[in-house]
C-alpha positions as semicolon CSV with decimal commas, in nm:
position;residue;x (nm);y (nm);z (nm)
1;M;0,528;-2,049;-1,088
2;A;0,565;-1,655;-0,881
3;A;0,214;-1,686;-0,939
4;A;0,138;-2,045;-0,778
5;I;0,347;-2,046;-0,481
6;K;0,139;-1,718;-0,389
7;I;-0,177;-1,849;-0,437
8;F;-0,086;-2,157;-0,217
9;G;0,091;-1,981;0,042
10;I;-0,260;-1,736;0,139
11;L;-0,447;-2,089;0,119
12;L;-0,265;-2,293;0,350
13;Q;-0,134;-1,931;0,547
14;K;0,233;-2,026;0,538
15;K;0,400;-1,683;0,548
16;W;0,675;-1,773;0,409
17;M;0,566;-1,906;0,091
18;R;0,408;-1,602;0,044
19;K;0,709;-1,453;0,113
20;L;0,904;-1,678;-0,120
21;G;0,643;-1,620;-0,357
22;L;0,661;-1,205;-0,368
23;T;1,081;-1,214;-0,368
24;M;1,058;-1,439;-0,664
25;S;0,769;-1,185;-0,858
26;A;1,040;-0,885;-0,826
27;F;1,301;-1,098;-0,921
28;L;1,129;-1,188;-1,238
29;Y;0,994;-0,812;-1,279
30;G;1,335;-0,668;-1,211
31;I;1,492;-0,862;-1,500
32;I;1,239;-0,819;-1,759
33;S;1,271;-0,448;-1,669
34;S;1,604;-0,378;-1,681
35;G;1,616;-0,593;-1,974
36;F;1,401;-0,314;-2,181
37;I;1,667;-0,025;-2,037
38;L;1,991;-0,290;-2,125
39;S;1,815;-0,335;-2,538
40;G;1,788;0,074;-2,517
41;H;1,432;0,104;-2,509
42;I;1,407;0,283;-2,160
43;L;1,134;0,518;-2,206
44;V;0,864;0,246;-2,365
45;H;0,586;0,205;-2,106
46;S;0,700;-0,149;-2,088
47;T;0,980;-0,065;-1,816
48;G;0,860;0,142;-1,592
49;T;0,486;-0,106;-1,517
50;Y;0,730;-0,356;-1,477
51;F;0,986;-0,154;-1,261
52;A;0,647;-0,098;-1,013
53;L;0,558;-0,404;-1,001
54;S;0,888;-0,519;-0,918
55;V;0,899;-0,235;-0,594
56;L;0,494;-0,340;-0,559
57;A;0,651;-0,689;-0,484
58;I;0,835;-0,563;-0,262
59;W;0,606;-0,374;-0,072
60;G;0,410;-0,664;-0,060
61;I;0,674;-0,852;0,194
62;R;0,775;-0,579;0,417
63;E;0,358;-0,597;0,491
64;V;0,360;-0,988;0,499
65;M;0,551;-0,932;0,813
66;E;0,404;-0,663;0,939
67;R;0,058;-0,771;0,893
68;D;0,149;-1,156;0,998
69;A;0,394;-0,984;1,311
């Protein structure tokens, strides 16, 4: 769902849609990462991967704001 919103935001050139999609992605990846941590699998490579994806999604929100300013 988040990916579809991001793609539609790019196609329709709507900055708010891209931000919404990136925010949804960051939230989703953060939940997945925290689920790994809470289940006791802190040192699994998936935990770091999903954490990095959530940070990159937040970084993308900042890039959308700066590029379109």
